[in-house]
C-alpha positions as CSV (number, residue, x, y, z in Angstrom):
1,X,-26.8,-7.5,38.1
2,X,-23.1,-7.9,37.8
3,X,-23.4,-11.6,37.7
4,X,-26.1,-11.4,35.0
5,X,-24.0,-9.1,32.9
6,X,-21.0,-11.4,33.3
7,X,-23.1,-14.4,32.2
8,X,-24.5,-12.6,29.2
9,X,-21.1,-11.1,28.2
10,X,-19.3,-14.4,28.7
11,X,-21.8,-16.3,26.6
12,X,-21.7,-13.7,23.8
13,X,-17.9,-13.7,23.9
14,X,-17.7,-17.5,23.6
15,X,-20.1,-17.6,20.7
16,X,-18.4,-14.8,18.9
17,X,-15.0,-16.4,19.4
18,X,-16.3,-19.7,18.1
19,X,-17.8,-18.0,15.0
20,X,-14.6,-16.0,14.2
21,X,-12.3,-19.0,14.7
22,X,-14.5,-21.1,12.5
23,X,-14.6,-18.4,9.8
24,X,-10.8,-18.0,9.8
25,X,-10.3,-21.8,9.7
26,X,-12.7,-22.1,6.8
27,X,-10.9,-19.4,4.9
28,X,-7.7,-21.3,5.1
29,X,-6.1,-20.1,8.4
30,X,-3.7,-17.3,8.9
31,X,-0.5,-17.2,6.8
32,X,2.5,-17.0,9.1
33,X,6.0,-15.9,8.0
34,X,8.8,-18.4,8.1
35,X,10.4,-18.9,11.5
36,X,14.1,-18.1,11.8
37,X,16.4,-20.4,9.8
38,X,13.4,-21.7,7.7
39,X,12.5,-20.8,4.2
40,X,8.8,-21.5,4.1
41,X,5.9,-20.1,6.2
42,X,2.9,-22.1,7.4
43,X,-0.8,-21.7,8.0
44,X,-2.0,-21.2,11.5
45,X,-5.4,-22.5,12.6
46,X,-7.4,-22.0,15.8
47,X,-7.9,-24.9,18.2
48,X,-10.9,-24.1,20.3
49,X,-11.1,-26.7,23.1
50,X,-13.9,-26.9,25.7
51,X,-11.4,-26.3,28.5
52,X,-10.3,-23.0,26.9
53,X,-13.9,-21.9,26.3
54,X,-14.9,-22.8,29.8
55,X,-12.0,-21.0,31.3
56,X,-12.6,-17.8,29.3
57,X,-16.3,-17.9,30.2
58,X,-15.5,-18.4,33.9
59,X,-12.9,-15.5,33.9
60,X,-15.3,-13.1,32.3
61,X,-18.1,-14.0,34.7
62,X,-15.9,-13.7,37.7
63,X,-14.4,-10.4,36.6
64,X,-17.8,-8.8,36.0
65,X,-19.2,-10.1,39.3
66,X,-16.2,-9.1,41.4
67,X,-16.0,-5.6,39.8
68,X,-19.6,-5.0,40.6
69,X,-19.3,-5.8,44.3
70,X,-17.6,-2.6,45.6
71,X,-19.9,-0.2,43.7
72,X,-23.0,-2.1,44.9
73,X,-21.6,-2.1,48.5
74,X,-20.9,1.7,48.3
75,X,-24.3,2.4,46.9
76,X,-26.0,0.5,49.7
77,X,-24.3,2.7,52.3
78,X,-25.6,6.0,50.8
79,X,-28.6,7.6,52.4
80,X,-31.5,7.6,49.9
81,X,-32.3,11.3,50.4
82,X,-28.7,12.3,49.9
83,X,-28.5,10.2,46.7
84,X,-31.7,11.8,45.3
85,X,-30.4,15.3,46.1
86,X,-27.1,14.6,44.3
87,X,-28.7,13.5,41.1
C-alpha cells in the first residue's frame, strides 16, 4: 500500500511540476531583481531535466514506502481481537 501510494503520488507530483514549469515558462518566466552590483534584473526559467524528474520521483516513492514499513510491522504484531476491541 505504501509503495502504491508513493508511485501514485510521485507520478502526480512529476506531472504537476511539469505543468507548472511549462506554464511559468510560457508566461515569460519569473522576473528576478538585479543581483548585487548590477542595475538590471533578469528572467528566470525552469529547466526540467529527466534526471531531476527521475530523482524526485524516486525520492517520493522511497519516502512513502519507508514511512509505511513501521506502521505495517506494528499492526502485524497486534492481536486481532485486541485491535477490534480498541476500535
